[in-house]
mmCIF file of the C-alpha atoms, coordinates in Angstrom:
data_MODEL
# 
_entry.id   MODEL 
# 
loop_
_atom_site.group_PDB 
_atom_site.id 
_atom_site.type_symbol 
_atom_site.label_atom_id 
_atom_site.label_alt_id 
_atom_site.label_comp_id 
_atom_site.label_asym_id 
_atom_site.label_entity_id 
_atom_site.label_seq_id 
_atom_site.pdbx_PDB_ins_code 
_atom_site.Cartn_x 
_atom_site.Cartn_y 
_atom_site.Cartn_z 
_atom_site.occupancy 
_atom_site.B_iso_or_equiv 
_atom_site.pdbx_formal_charge 
_atom_site.auth_seq_id 
_atom_site.auth_comp_id 
_atom_site.auth_asym_id 
_atom_site.auth_atom_id 
_atom_site.pdbx_PDB_model_num 
ATOM 1  C CA . MET A 1 1  ? 7.796  -16.707 -3.975  1.00 0.00 ? 1  MET A CA 1 
ATOM 2  C CA . LYS A 1 2  ? 4.870  -16.720 -1.242  1.00 0.00 ? 2  LYS A CA 1 
ATOM 3  C CA . ILE A 1 3  ? 7.294  -19.138 0.928   1.00 0.00 ? 3  ILE A CA 1 
ATOM 4  C CA . LEU A 1 4  ? 10.729 -17.119 0.658   1.00 0.00 ? 4  LEU A CA 1 
ATOM 5  C CA . ILE A 1 5  ? 8.486  -14.149 1.754   1.00 0.00 ? 5  ILE A CA 1 
ATOM 6  C CA . VAL A 1 6  ? 6.847  -15.868 4.551   1.00 0.00 ? 6  VAL A CA 1 
ATOM 7  C CA . GLY A 1 7  ? 10.504 -17.453 5.094   1.00 0.00 ? 7  GLY A CA 1 
ATOM 8  C CA . PHE A 1 8  ? 11.653 -13.702 5.489   1.00 0.00 ? 8  PHE A CA 1 
ATOM 9  C CA . LEU A 1 9  ? 8.920  -12.857 7.856   1.00 0.00 ? 9  LEU A CA 1 
ATOM 10 C CA . VAL A 1 10 ? 10.076 -15.089 9.962   1.00 0.00 ? 10 VAL A CA 1 
ATOM 11 C CA . LEU A 1 11 ? 12.928 -14.716 10.532  1.00 0.00 ? 11 LEU A CA 1 
ATOM 12 C CA . ILE A 1 12 ? 12.628 -11.162 10.940  1.00 0.00 ? 12 ILE A CA 1 
ATOM 13 C CA . LEU A 1 13 ? 10.403 -11.895 14.254  1.00 0.00 ? 13 LEU A CA 1 
ATOM 14 C CA . ALA A 1 14 ? 12.690 -14.609 15.247  1.00 0.00 ? 14 ALA A CA 1 
ATOM 15 C CA . SER A 1 15 ? 15.396 -11.821 15.139  1.00 0.00 ? 15 SER A CA 1 
ATOM 16 C CA . LEU A 1 16 ? 12.976 -9.151  17.157  1.00 0.00 ? 16 LEU A CA 1 
ATOM 17 C CA . GLY A 1 17 ? 12.502 -11.742 19.664  1.00 0.00 ? 17 GLY A CA 1 
ATOM 18 C CA . SER A 1 18 ? 15.903 -12.598 20.431  1.00 0.00 ? 18 SER A CA 1 
ATOM 19 C CA . ALA A 1 19 ? 16.777 -8.966  20.524  1.00 0.00 ? 19 ALA A CA 1 
ATOM 20 C CA . LEU A 1 20 ? 13.894 -8.591  22.651  1.00 0.00 ? 20 LEU A CA 1 
ATOM 21 C CA . PHE A 1 21 ? 14.810 -11.604 25.068  1.00 0.00 ? 21 PHE A CA 1 
ATOM 22 C CA . TYR A 1 22 ? 19.053 -10.417 24.752  1.00 0.00 ? 22 TYR A CA 1 
ATOM 23 C CA . LEU A 1 23 ? 17.602 -7.247  26.424  1.00 0.00 ? 23 LEU A CA 1 
ATOM 24 C CA . PHE A 1 24 ? 16.092 -8.489  29.318  1.00 0.00 ? 24 PHE A CA 1 
ATOM 25 C CA . SER A 1 25 ? 18.276 -10.900 29.637  1.00 0.00 ? 25 SER A CA 1 
ATOM 26 C CA . ASP A 1 26 ? 21.672 -9.370  29.233  1.00 0.00 ? 26 ASP A CA 1 
ATOM 27 C CA . ARG A 1 27 ? 20.570 -5.825  31.339  1.00 0.00 ? 27 ARG A CA 1 
ATOM 28 C CA . GLY A 1 28 ? 23.011 -4.084  28.999  1.00 0.00 ? 28 GLY A CA 1 
ATOM 29 C CA . ASN A 1 29 ? 26.328 -5.848  29.370  1.00 0.00 ? 29 ASN A CA 1 
ATOM 30 C CA . SER A 1 30 ? 26.605 -7.569  25.920  1.00 0.00 ? 30 SER A CA 1 
ATOM 31 C CA . THR A 1 31 ? 26.071 -6.085  22.582  1.00 0.00 ? 31 THR A CA 1 
ATOM 32 C CA . ARG A 1 32 ? 23.760 -9.507  21.414  1.00 0.00 ? 32 ARG A CA 1 
ATOM 33 C CA . THR A 1 33 ? 20.988 -7.263  20.888  1.00 0.00 ? 33 THR A CA 1 
ATOM 34 C CA . VAL A 1 34 ? 22.915 -4.895  18.817  1.00 0.00 ? 34 VAL A CA 1 
ATOM 35 C CA . ARG A 1 35 ? 23.824 -7.587  16.585  1.00 0.00 ? 35 ARG A CA 1 
ATOM 36 C CA . ALA A 1 36 ? 19.974 -9.046  16.723  1.00 0.00 ? 36 ALA A CA 1 
ATOM 37 C CA . LEU A 1 37 ? 18.658 -5.816  15.684  1.00 0.00 ? 37 LEU A CA 1 
ATOM 38 C CA . THR A 1 38 ? 20.872 -5.115  13.101  1.00 0.00 ? 38 THR A CA 1 
ATOM 39 C CA . LEU A 1 39 ? 20.595 -8.802  11.664  1.00 0.00 ? 39 LEU A CA 1 
ATOM 40 C CA . ARG A 1 40 ? 16.844 -7.773  11.613  1.00 0.00 ? 40 ARG A CA 1 
ATOM 41 C CA . VAL A 1 41 ? 17.768 -4.813  9.441   1.00 0.00 ? 41 VAL A CA 1 
ATOM 42 C CA . GLY A 1 42 ? 19.295 -6.030  7.195   1.00 0.00 ? 42 GLY A CA 1 
ATOM 43 C CA . LEU A 1 43 ? 17.163 -9.185  6.841   1.00 0.00 ? 43 LEU A CA 1 
ATOM 44 C CA . SER A 1 44 ? 14.455 -6.320  6.030   1.00 0.00 ? 44 SER A CA 1 
ATOM 45 C CA . VAL A 1 45 ? 16.375 -4.177  3.639   1.00 0.00 ? 45 VAL A CA 1 
ATOM 46 C CA . ILE A 1 46 ? 17.260 -7.916  1.854   1.00 0.00 ? 46 ILE A CA 1 
ATOM 47 C CA . LEU A 1 47 ? 13.740 -8.741  1.738   1.00 0.00 ? 47 LEU A CA 1 
ATOM 48 C CA . PHE A 1 48 ? 12.619 -5.232  0.385   1.00 0.00 ? 48 PHE A CA 1 
ATOM 49 C CA . LEU A 1 49 ? 15.215 -5.597  -2.373  1.00 0.00 ? 49 LEU A CA 1 
ATOM 50 C CA . LEU A 1 50 ? 13.998 -9.040  -3.293  1.00 0.00 ? 50 LEU A CA 1 
ATOM 51 C CA . LEU A 1 51 ? 10.022 -7.901  -3.990  1.00 0.00 ? 51 LEU A CA 1 
ATOM 52 C CA . MET A 1 52 ? 11.480 -5.010  -5.693  1.00 0.00 ? 52 MET A CA 1 
ATOM 53 C CA . LEU A 1 53 ? 13.334 -7.297  -8.284  1.00 0.00 ? 53 LEU A CA 1 
ATOM 54 C CA . ALA A 1 54 ? 10.165 -9.723  -7.871  1.00 0.00 ? 54 ALA A CA 1 
ATOM 55 C CA . HIS A 1 55 ? 8.298  -6.529  -8.803  1.00 0.00 ? 55 HIS A CA 1 
ATOM 56 C CA . PHE A 1 56 ? 10.880 -5.816  -12.015 1.00 0.00 ? 56 PHE A CA 1 
ATOM 57 C CA . SER A 1 57 ? 10.728 -8.803  -13.440 1.00 0.00 ? 57 SER A CA 1 
ATOM 58 C CA . GLY A 1 58 ? 7.441  -9.728  -13.648 1.00 0.00 ? 58 GLY A CA 1 
ATOM 59 C CA . LEU A 1 59 ? 7.124  -12.721 -10.629 1.00 0.00 ? 59 LEU A CA 1 
ATOM 60 C CA . ILE A 1 60 ? 4.517  -10.486 -8.887  1.00 0.00 ? 60 ILE A CA 1 
ATOM 61 C CA . THR A 1 61 ? 2.120  -8.000  -9.677  1.00 0.00 ? 61 THR A CA 1 
ATOM 62 C CA . LEU A 1 62 ? -0.263 -5.437  -8.747  1.00 0.00 ? 62 LEU A CA 1 
ATOM 63 C CA . ARG A 1 63 ? -3.881 -7.005  -8.876  1.00 0.00 ? 63 ARG A CA 1 
ATOM 64 C CA . GLY A 1 64 ? -5.713 -4.115  -9.298  1.00 0.00 ? 64 GLY A CA 1 
ATOM 65 C CA . SER A 1 65 ? -5.543 -0.550  -9.381  1.00 0.00 ? 65 SER A CA 1 
ATOM 66 C CA . ALA A 1 66 ? -5.158 1.600   -6.772  1.00 0.00 ? 66 ALA A CA 1 
ATOM 67 C CA . LEU A 1 67 ? -4.773 4.830   -8.804  1.00 0.00 ? 67 LEU A CA 1 
# 
């Protein structure tokens, strides 16, 4: 499960980096920046949903109680 989470985080950072690269290289003449940022948001939502599913199914448990 940890490998999957780290993999998603790497993909999210790579998408963010490519959006930054497209922002500077295209100078506003392309939609590649918007697509890269849309992909980043989509990956973030999928990661959040997977974490919620893993928590509710018992794959991820809380180690301590903060409350």
